[in-house]
C-alpha positions in Angstrom: 17.9 80.7 242.4 19.9 82.9 240.0 20.0 85.6 242.7 21.2 83.1 245.3 23.9 81.9 242.9 25.1 85.4 242.2 25.1 86.3 245.9 27.2 83.2 246.7 29.8 84.0 244.0 30.0 87.6 245.4 30.6 86.2 248.9 33.3 84.0 247.4 35.2 87.2 246.7 35.0 87.9 250.4 36.3 84.3 251.1 33.1 83.3 253.0 32.8 80.0 251.0 36.5 79.5 251.3 36.2 79.7 255.1 33.6 76.9 254.9 35.9 74.8 252.8 38.4 74.9 255.7 36.1 72.7 257.8 36.6 69.3 256.1 40.3 70.0 255.9 40.4 70.4 259.6 38.1 67.5 260.3 40.4 65.3 258.2 43.5 66.5 260.1 41.8 65.9 263.5 40.6 62.4 262.6 43.5 60.9 260.5 47.2 61.1 261.2 49.5 60.4 258.2 53.0 59.2 258.9 55.6 61.7 257.8 58.5 60.4 255.7 61.3 61.8 257.8 63.2 62.4 254.6 62.9 66.2 255.1 64.3 67.7 258.3 64.3 71.2 259.6 67.5 72.9 260.7 66.5 75.8 263.0 69.2 78.4 263.3 67.2 80.5 265.7 66.6 78.1 268.6 68.9 77.4 271.6 71.4 80.3 271.7 71.5 84.0 271.7 72.4 85.0 268.2 71.8 88.8 268.5 75.5 89.5 267.7 75.6 87.1 264.8 74.0 87.8 261.4 71.4 85.5 259.8 73.7 84.7 256.8 76.5 83.8 259.2 74.3 81.3 261.0 73.1 79.9 257.7 76.7 79.5 256.6 77.6 77.6 259.7 74.5 75.4 259.2 75.4 74.7 255.6 78.9 73.5 256.6 77.4 71.2 259.3 74.8 69.7 256.9 77.3 69.3 254.1 79.9 67.6 256.3 77.2 65.4 257.8 76.3 64.0 254.3 73.0 65.7 253.6 71.4 64.7 250.3 70.3 68.4 249.5 70.4 71.7 251.4 67.7 74.3 251.1 68.0 77.9 252.4 65.4 80.5 253.1 66.7 83.7 251.4 65.4 85.8 254.3 68.3 88.0 255.2 68.9 91.6 254.6 70.9 92.7 251.6 73.6 94.3 253.9 74.0 91.2 256.0 77.7 91.0 257.0 77.7 87.2 256.7 76.7 87.0 253.0 80.3 86.5 252.0 80.6 83.6 254.4 77.4 82.1 253.2 78.6 82.4 249.5 81.8 80.5 250.4 79.8 77.8 252.4 77.4 77.2 249.5 80.2 77.0 247.0 82.1 74.5 249.1 79.0 72.4 249.9 79.2 68.7 248.9 75.4 68.7 248.6 73.4 70.7 246.1 72.1 73.9 247.6 68.8 75.7 246.7 67.8 79.1 247.9 64.1 80.0 248.2 63.8 83.7 247.4 60.8 85.7 248.6 58.8 87.6 246.0 57.8 91.2 246.4 55.3 93.6 244.8 56.0 97.1 243.6 56.6 99.6 240.8 59.6 97.7 239.6 57.7 94.4 239.4 57.1 92.5 236.1 53.8 92.7 234.2 52.2 90.3 236.6 52.9 92.6 239.5 55.7 90.6 241.2 59.4 90.2 241.1 62.1 87.9 242.7 63.6 89.6 245.8 67.2 88.4 245.5 69.2 89.5 248.6 72.6 88.5 247.1 74.2 86.5 244.3 75.2 82.9 244.8 76.9 81.3 241.8 76.1 77.7 241.2 73.1 77.7 243.7 69.7 76.8 242.3 66.9 79.3 242.8 63.4 78.6 243.9 60.5 80.9 244.9 59.0 81.0 248.4 55.5 82.3 248.1 52.6 81.8 250.5 48.9 81.8 249.5 47.3 82.6 252.8 44.0 84.0 253.8 43.4 86.7 256.4 43.1 83.9 258.8 46.7 82.9 258.0 45.6 79.5 257.0 47.5 78.3 253.9 45.3 75.9 252.0 47.2 75.4 248.8 50.5 76.1 247.1 52.1 76.1 243.6 54.6 73.8 242.0 55.9 76.3 239.5 55.9 80.1 239.4 56.6 82.3 236.4 58.2 85.7 237.0 59.4 87.9 234.1 59.0 85.0 231.7 61.3 82.8 233.7 60.0 79.6 235.3 60.9 78.8 238.9 60.1 75.8 241.1 58.3 76.7 244.2 60.1 76.2 247.5 58.0 73.1 248.5 58.4 71.6 245.0 62.2 72.1 245.3 62.3 70.6 248.8 60.3 67.6 247.5 62.7 67.1 244.6 59.8 67.3 242.1 60.9 68.5 238.7 58.0 68.2 236.2 54.9 68.9 238.3 52.9 72.1 237.5 49.9 73.9 238.8 48.5 74.4 242.2 47.7 71.7 244.7 46.1 71.4 248.1 48.3 70.8 251.2 47.4 67.6 253.0 47.2 68.6 256.7 46.8 65.0 257.8 50.6 65.3 258.1 51.3 66.8 261.6 54.0 69.5 261.8 54.9 68.1 265.2 56.3 65.0 263.5 58.8 67.0 261.4 62.4 66.2 262.6 63.9 69.5 264.0 67.6 70.1 264.7 69.0 73.3 266.2 72.3 74.9 265.6 73.1 74.8 269.4 72.5 71.0 269.5 74.4 70.1 266.4 77.5 72.2 266.8 80.3 70.0 268.2 78.1 66.9 268.3 79.1 64.5 265.5 76.8 61.8 266.7 73.7 64.0 266.4 75.0 65.5 263.1 74.9 62.0 261.7 71.1 62.4 261.8 71.4 64.7 258.8 73.0 62.1 256.6 71.0 61.4 253.4 68.4 63.9 254.4 67.0 66.9 252.6 67.9 69.6 255.1 65.8 72.8 255.2 67.6 75.7 256.9 65.5 78.5 258.4 66.1 82.1 257.7 65.3 84.3 260.7 63.5 84.5 264.1 59.8 84.3 263.6 60.6 82.9 260.1 59.0 83.8 256.8 56.9 86.9 257.4 55.3 85.7 260.5 53.4 82.5 261.3 50.8 80.3 259.7 47.8 78.5 261.2 47.7 74.7 261.1 44.7 72.7 262.0 46.0 69.9 264.2 46.0 71.9 267.4 44.9 75.2 265.9 48.4 76.6 266.6 50.6 79.1 264.9 53.8 77.8 263.4 56.6 79.2 261.2 55.4 79.1 257.6 58.6 77.2 256.7 57.1 74.2 258.5 54.0 74.5 256.2 56.5 74.4 253.3 57.7 71.0 254.6 54.2 69.7 254.9 53.5 70.9 251.4 56.6 69.1 250.2 55.6 65.9 252.0 52.2 66.2 250.3 53.8 66.5 246.9 56.2 63.5 247.5 53.4 61.1 248.6 50.7 62.3 246.2 48.4 65.3 246.3 44.8 64.8 247.6 42.0 64.1 245.1 40.2 67.4 244.7 36.6 68.2 243.7 36.6 71.8 242.7 34.0 74.3 244.0 32.6 74.8 240.4 31.6 71.1 240.2 29.8 71.2 243.6 28.3 74.6 242.7 26.8 73.2 239.5 25.5 70.1 241.3 23.9 72.3 243.9 22.1 74.4 241.3 20.9 71.2 239.6 19.7 69.8 243.0 17.8 73.0 243.8 16.3 73.3 240.4 15.0 69.7 240.5 13.5 70.4 244.0 11.6 73.4 242.6 9.8 71.1 240.2 8.4 68.9 243.0 5.3 69.2 245.1 5.7 71.0 248.5 6.1 67.9 250.6 8.6 66.2 248.3 10.4 69.5 247.8 11.1 69.9 251.5 12.3 66.3 251.7 14.7 66.8 248.8 15.9 70.0 250.4 16.6 68.2 253.7 18.3 65.2 252.0 20.4 67.4 249.7 21.5 69.7 252.5 22.7 66.8 254.7 24.4 65.3 251.7 26.2 68.5 250.7 27.5 68.9 254.3 28.1 65.3 255.2 30.0 63.9 252.2 33.0 66.4 252.4 33.3 65.7 256.1 33.0 62.0 255.8 35.6 61.6 253.0 38.1 64.2 254.3 39.9 61.8 256.7 40.5 59.4 253.7 42.2 62.1 251.6 39.7 63.5 249.0 39.0 67.2 249.4 35.6 68.4 248.3 35.1 72.2 248.1 31.5 72.6 249.2 31.6 76.2 250.4 30.1 77.9 247.4 27.4 75.1 247.1 26.3 75.4 250.7 26.4 79.2 250.6 24.2 79.1 247.5 21.8 76.7 249.2 21.7 78.8 252.4 21.1 82.0 250.5 18.5 80.4 248.4 16.7 79.0 251.5 16.8 82.4 253.2 15.4 84.1 250.1 12.7 81.5 249.6 11.8 81.7 253.3 11.5 85.5 253.0 9.4 85.1 249.9 7.1 82.6 251.6 6.8 85.0 254.5 5.9 87.8 252.1 3.4 85.5 250.4 2.0 84.5 253.8 1.7 88.2 254.7 0.1 88.9 251.3 -2.4 86.1 252.2 -3.4 87.8 255.5 -5.8 90.6 256.1 -3.7 93.1 257.9 -6.3 94.4 260.3 -7.7 91.1 261.7 -4.9 88.7 260.9 -7.4 86.4 259.2 -6.5 84.8 255.8 -7.7 87.0 253.0 -9.1 86.3 249.5 -5.6 85.8 248.1 -5.3 82.9 250.4 -8.8 81.8 249.5 -7.8 81.7 245.8 -4.7 79.6 246.7 -6.7 77.2 248.8 -9.6 76.9 246.4 -8.3 73.9 244.3 -7.6 71.7 247.3 -10.6 72.7 249.4 -13.4 70.3 250.2 -17.0 71.4 249.9 -18.6 74.4 248.2 -17.7 78.1 248.7 -20.0 80.2 250.9 -19.6 84.0 251.2 -21.3 86.1 253.9 -21.7 89.8 253.4 -22.0 91.9 256.5 -24.6 94.5 255.9 -23.6 98.2 256.5 -20.0 97.0 257.2 -18.4 100.3 256.4 -20.9 102.3 258.5 -20.3 100.0 261.5 -16.5 100.4 261.2 -16.9 104.2 261.0 -18.8 104.2 264.2 -16.1 102.4 266.1 -12.7 103.5 267.2 -10.0 102.3 264.9 -8.5 100.2 267.7 -11.8 98.2 267.8 -12.0 97.3 264.1 -9.9 94.1 264.5 -12.0 92.9 267.4 -15.2 93.5 265.5 -14.0 91.5 262.4 -12.6 88.7 264.6 -15.9 88.3 266.5 -17.8 88.1 263.2 -15.4 85.4 262.0 -15.8 83.5 265.3 -19.5 83.5 265.0 -19.5 82.3 261.4 -17.4 79.3 262.4 -20.0 78.0 264.8 -21.2 74.6 263.5 -19.1 74.7 260.4 -15.7 75.6 259.0 -12.8 76.5 261.3 -11.1 78.6 258.6 -12.7 81.9 257.7 -11.3 84.2 254.9 -12.1 87.9 254.7 -11.5 90.9 252.4 -11.6 94.5 253.4 -15.2 95.2 252.5 -17.2 93.1 254.8 -17.1 89.7 253.0 -16.3 86.5 254.8 -15.8 83.2 253.1 -15.4 79.5 253.9 -16.0 76.1 252.5 -19.0 73.9 253.4 -20.5 70.6 252.2 -23.3 71.5 249.8 -25.8 69.2 251.4 -25.5 70.9 254.8 -24.5 74.4 253.6 -28.1 75.7 253.3 -29.2 74.5 256.7 -25.9 75.7 258.2 -26.5 79.2 256.6 -30.0 79.2 257.9 -28.7 78.7 261.4 -26.1 81.4 260.9 -28.8 83.8 260.0 -30.2 83.6 263.5 -26.7 83.8 265.1 -25.6 86.8 263.1 -28.8 88.7 263.9 -27.9 88.6 267.6 -25.9 91.7 268.8 -22.2 91.5 269.6 -20.3 93.3 272.3 -17.3 95.4 271.3 -15.7 97.2 274.3 -18.6 98.8 276.1 -20.8 99.0 273.0 -23.4 96.5 271.9 -23.8 96.4 268.1 -26.5 95.0 265.9 -25.5 93.6 262.6 -26.8 91.2 259.9 -25.4 89.1 257.1 -26.5 88.0 253.7 -25.1 84.8 252.2 -24.1 83.7 248.7 -23.6 79.9 247.9 -21.6 78.5 245.1 -23.9 75.6 243.9 -22.3 75.0 240.5 -18.9 74.0 239.3 -16.6 76.8 238.4 -13.0 75.7 238.0 -11.2 79.0 238.0 -10.8 80.2 241.6 -11.0 83.9 240.9 -14.2 83.5 238.9 -15.8 81.3 241.5 -15.0 83.8 244.3 -16.2 86.7 242.2 -19.5 85.0 241.4 -20.2 84.0 245.0 -19.5 87.5 246.2 -22.0 88.8 243.7 -24.5 86.3 245.0 -23.9 87.5 248.6 -24.4 91.1 247.5 -27.7 90.2 245.7 -28.9 88.3 248.8 -28.9 91.5 250.8 -32.0 92.6 248.8 -33.9 89.4 249.5 -36.1 88.6 252.4 -34.3 85.2 252.8 -30.9 86.8 252.8 -29.6 83.8 250.8 -28.7 83.6 247.0 -27.2 80.9 244.9 -24.7 81.6 242.1 -26.8 79.5 239.6 -29.7 81.9 240.1 -27.9 84.8 238.5 -28.8 85.9 235.0 -26.5 84.4 232.5 -25.2 87.5 230.9 -24.5 89.4 234.1 -23.0 86.3 235.7 -20.7 85.7 232.8 -19.7 89.4 233.0 -18.8 89.1 236.7 -16.9 85.9 236.0 -14.9 87.4 233.1 -14.4 90.9 234.6 -11.2 90.1 236.5 -9.7 88.0 233.7 -10.3 90.9 231.3 -8.6 93.5 233.5 -5.0 92.9 232.4 -6.1 92.8 228.8 -8.0 96.1 229.3 -5.0 97.8 230.7 -2.6 96.6 227.9 -5.2 97.6 225.2 -5.7 101.0 226.8 -9.4 100.2 227.5 -8.8 101.5 231.0 -8.4 105.2 230.6 -8.9 108.5 232.5 -11.6 111.2 232.2 -10.7 114.7 233.5 -13.2 116.8 235.5 -12.3 120.4 236.0 -12.2 122.1 239.4 -13.3 125.7 239.0 -13.5 128.9 240.9 -17.1 129.4 242.1 -16.8 133.1 241.6 -15.5 133.4 237.9 -15.6 129.8 236.5 -11.9 129.8 235.9 -10.2 126.4 236.0 -8.0 126.0 239.1 -7.6 122.2 239.2 -8.5 118.9 237.6 -9.4 115.4 238.9 -8.5 112.3 237.0 -11.3 109.7 237.0 -10.8 106.1 235.9 -13.1 104.6 233.3 -13.4 101.4 231.4 -14.5 101.3 227.8 -15.4 97.6 227.2 -15.6 96.4 223.5 -19.0 94.8 224.1 -20.5 96.7 227.1 -19.3 100.2 226.3 -18.2 102.6 229.0 -18.4 100.9 232.5 -18.8 103.0 235.7 -16.1 102.5 238.3 -18.7 101.4 240.8 -19.3 98.4 238.6 -15.8 97.1 238.5 -13.6 98.6 241.2 -15.2 96.7 244.2 -14.8 93.4 242.4 -11.2 94.2 241.4 -10.4 95.2 245.0 -11.9 92.1 246.5 -9.7 90.0 244.1 -6.6 91.9 245.3 -6.0 93.5 241.9 -6.4 97.1 243.0 -2.7 97.9 243.0 -2.1 97.1 239.3 -5.1 99.3 238.4 -3.9 102.1 240.7 -0.4 101.9 239.1 -2.0 102.2 235.7 -4.0 105.3 236.7 -1.0 106.9 238.3 1.1 106.6 235.1 -1.8 108.0 233.0 -2.3 110.9 235.4 1.5 111.6 235.3 1.4 111.9 231.5 -1.7 114.2 231.7 0.1 116.4 234.3 3.0 116.9 231.9 0.5 118.0 229.2 -1.0 120.6 231.5 2.3 121.7 233.0 2.2 125.1 231.4 -1.1 126.0 233.1 0.4 125.4 236.6 -2.5 123.0 237.5 -2.1 119.9 239.6 -3.8 116.7 238.6 -5.6 114.9 241.4 -5.6 111.1 241.2 -7.6 108.8 243.5 -5.7 106.3 245.7 -7.6 103.9 248.0 -6.9 104.3 251.7 -6.5 100.5 252.0 -3.0 100.7 250.6 -1.6 103.9 252.1 -0.3 102.1 255.1 1.6 99.6 253.0 5.4 99.6 253.7 6.1 100.0 249.9 3.5 102.8 249.4 5.9 105.6 248.9 8.0 103.7 246.3 4.8 102.5 244.7 3.5 106.1 244.2 6.8 107.7 243.2 8.0 104.9 240.8 4.7 105.0 238.9 4.6 108.8 238.7 8.2 108.9 237.4 7.5 106.0 235.0 4.6 108.1 233.5 7.0 111.0 233.0 5.4 113.1 235.7 6.8 115.2 238.6 5.6 115.1 242.2 5.0 118.9 242.2 2.2 118.4 239.6 0.3 115.6 241.4 -2.3 115.5 244.1 -2.8 112.2 245.8 -6.5 112.0 246.7 -7.2 109.5 249.5 -10.5 107.8 249.1 -12.4 105.4 251.4 -10.8 106.8 254.5 -12.9 104.6 256.8 -10.7 101.7 255.8 -7.2 103.0 256.7 -5.6 100.0 258.5 -2.9 101.8 260.4 -3.3 105.6 260.9 0.2 106.1 262.3 2.0 104.4 259.4 -0.3 106.1 256.9 0.5 109.5 258.3 4.2 108.8 258.1 3.9 107.7 254.5 1.9 110.8 253.5 4.3 113.2 255.3 7.2 111.6 253.3 5.2 112.2 250.0 4.6 115.8 251.0 8.4 116.3 251.5 8.9 114.9 248.0 6.6 117.5 246.6 3.3 115.8 246.3 0.1 117.4 247.6 -2.3 115.3 249.7 -6.1 115.6 249.4 -8.7 114.1 251.8 -11.7 112.9 249.8 -15.3 112.6 250.9 -14.9 114.8 254.0 -17.9 114.7 256.3 -18.7 111.1 255.7 -17.6 107.9 257.6 -14.3 108.5 259.3 -13.4 111.4 257.0 -14.0 113.8 259.9 -12.1 116.3 262.1 -10.2 113.5 264.0 -8.8 112.2 260.7 -7.9 115.7 259.6 -5.8 116.1 262.7 -4.2 112.7 262.2 -3.3 112.8 258.6 -1.2 115.5 256.9 -3.1 117.0 254.0 -3.2 120.1 251.7 -6.7 119.9 250.5 -10.2 118.8 251.8 -13.0 117.7 249.4 -16.4 118.1 250.9 -18.7 115.2 249.9 -21.8 115.8 247.8 -24.1 114.6 250.6 -22.7 117.3 252.9 -23.3 120.0 250.2 -26.9 118.9 249.9 -27.3 118.9 253.7 -26.1 122.5 253.8 -29.1 123.6 251.7 -31.5 122.5 254.5 -29.5 122.6 257.7 -28.3 125.7 259.4 -25.9 123.6 261.5 -24.4 122.1 258.4 -23.8 125.6 257.0 -22.2 126.7 260.2 -19.8 123.6 260.1 -18.8 124.3 256.5 -18.2 128.0 257.2 -16.1 127.2 260.3 -14.2 124.5 258.4 -13.4 126.9 255.6 -12.0 129.5 258.0 -10.0 126.9 259.8 -8.4 125.3 256.7 -7.7 128.7 255.2 -5.8 129.7 258.3 -3.8 126.4 258.0 -2.9 127.1 254.4 -5.2 124.4 253.0 -7.9 124.6 250.4 -11.4 123.2 250.2 -13.0 121.7 247.1 -16.8 121.2 247.3 -17.8 118.1 245.2 -21.1 117.4 243.5 -22.2 120.9 242.6 -25.1 120.3 240.2 -27.3 123.4 240.6 -26.9 127.1 240.8 -28.4 126.9 244.2 -25.5 124.6 245.3 -23.1 127.2 244.0 -24.7 130.2 245.7 -25.0 128.3 249.0 -21.3 127.5 249.0 -20.2 131.0 247.9 -22.2 132.4 250.9 -20.4 130.0 253.2 -17.0 131.2 251.9 -16.1 128.3 249.7 -14.3 129.3 246.5 -13.6 126.1 244.6 -16.1 123.5 243.4 -16.4 120.5 241.2 -19.5 119.0 239.7 -21.7 118.6 236.6 -22.7 122.3 236.8 -19.1 123.3 236.4 -18.0 120.7 233.9 -18.5 117.0 233.1 -15.6 114.5 233.0 -13.9 114.8 229.6 -11.2 113.0 227.7 -7.8 114.7 227.8 -7.9 116.4 224.4 -11.3 118.0 225.2 -10.1 119.1 228.6 -7.0 120.6 227.1 -9.2 122.6 224.7 -11.3 123.8 227.6 -8.2 124.7 229.5 -6.8 126.7 226.5 -10.1 128.5 226.1 -10.1 129.3 229.8 -6.6 130.8 229.5 -7.6 132.8 226.5 -10.6 134.3 228.3 -8.3 135.2 231.3 -5.9 137.0 229.0 -8.8 138.9 227.4 -10.0 140.1 230.8 -6.5 141.3 231.7 -6.4 143.2 228.5 -9.7 144.9 229.2 -8.5 145.9 232.6 
């Protein structure tokens, strides 16, 4: 709401709300027609004859004589003639001889010789005994003049404005709105051509306040009036302003009042439930728009532009937020609601939570083309809805959830066991799959804890012959741990219980340190050090992976600065599930900078590549990071979808061969051939290979024989805290210097 208010005020500088405020003014002018007094008449010296050979001042002098002789109450002149006008002398004589008081409305100008307010009176000549007024026009770029002044101060002298002088008002001060319910077409207009030599017509000036125009086109051009949306000389608007002042200015509700009321209305609406809030939004919007339009024909002017602009901006921003929240509640690949949406719906749902776990979900996805993943997930969801819920939620790891009545849930799940064991057709392939089911059969109020506990039950059910498990069957301590795990994450991050361990990457030939990987760990005050495999899947299912990743990025950035002198890059793991996010680049870079790191010292290591939701967008994001200086590593190469096709699709600077592939190379000649060929290919492409999981000397020697030069594993060094790793790094550098000295 605050952002909407600020945006509306900024738009006010650009006159957007002011343009909206025109609308009721124009509606009032179109609906109501006020009778003009006729006390003020316009004497047009430009109409009816060719005055090209006669100066403006000469024509005004003739008009003053006619008006004076006709018995005018007062005469008003526009001081719109040039300073060298040949008729100024005649005009001076005419004003001096006038029987009626004469007022000249001088224009104002801006320039270097202006007063401290930036303006000065532009006197074109001196007229002793003539009253001076100021003719100033507050117009917008639309040429609509909505208001005027009664008094203007220039160089510490107070002048009446021209409309105030015409109206004969002495003591009024401030600005006022012009009442356009008076029609300019009703103003009595006389021309010099008609009046000259026509005493009968001249009698119409008797007792009138006569306003004499100044030049063709009059007063710096024209002004827009609403009655017919026509352009008229601005002097006619001065007459309408004078009529407004004589009869009483419109009651005015300032924009600040309606703006504050709009903020109060929007704030009250935010405190209401959704249905009531929408009703209050609708009623409030109609009220804000309708009242100014309804009352305008009766005179009051309500500035509602800032209020309606604020409301529209607020509605737009809220709509975008809701769209973002809706997108955040949707699993990108399949379009099904995700576990964020499940958490939101939990409190209002009927029935108990059921979670189905698709066995070997990752392996099935890896065997399919990426374009078939969505169809596979959607078919599973469709099958799970048979005989039960019509709304299925899913995460990205093969879990599907819905709500079912407890009495029928077990029988329903038993029927689903038979349905899910039947193969499904994806494209031209027939796939076998099976599911395990977890049922929430006890009351857990907190949605996140309930979801987490039911997911754990579904995972446990996979090892049972019945493929069904209830939450209440879990052992108390473990169940409590699963329920409290997510709630403890934020506290663990703030208390620095989530930390990084650093595992060296070494040359297989001489054991020198050539790189380091940052591995996330959790030191729980009661359970001790927790393996990532015990908490990361649960955190990811709950949609909390990004906060955890942001924390590890910042810690890795700090470590990279500590090792900057060695020239090493620090590898930090990032799940493939987020690399296709539209904010991925900013997410990575902002957290690295916030940790005090530099892109040139960081390797982004992409894990779980089988779960990349959008290969094309992911590739674009990674290429952008490379241009910024980051290196990209493809983890677990040789498993799932981390294969040659992905290597071609994604830009990367490093491949990490999975431990399972290393073990396979010890027994398979074909695997050794693949590793050797892969090493030659990546070397030619300027990439490097890191073999993971080197635990024996046999592993090392096998990889050296195949051409691999860099490895990582317990044989070469266990994960260490940063101080211990820095000591090892310093020792490694000392040994290198000794070798150089010997040589």
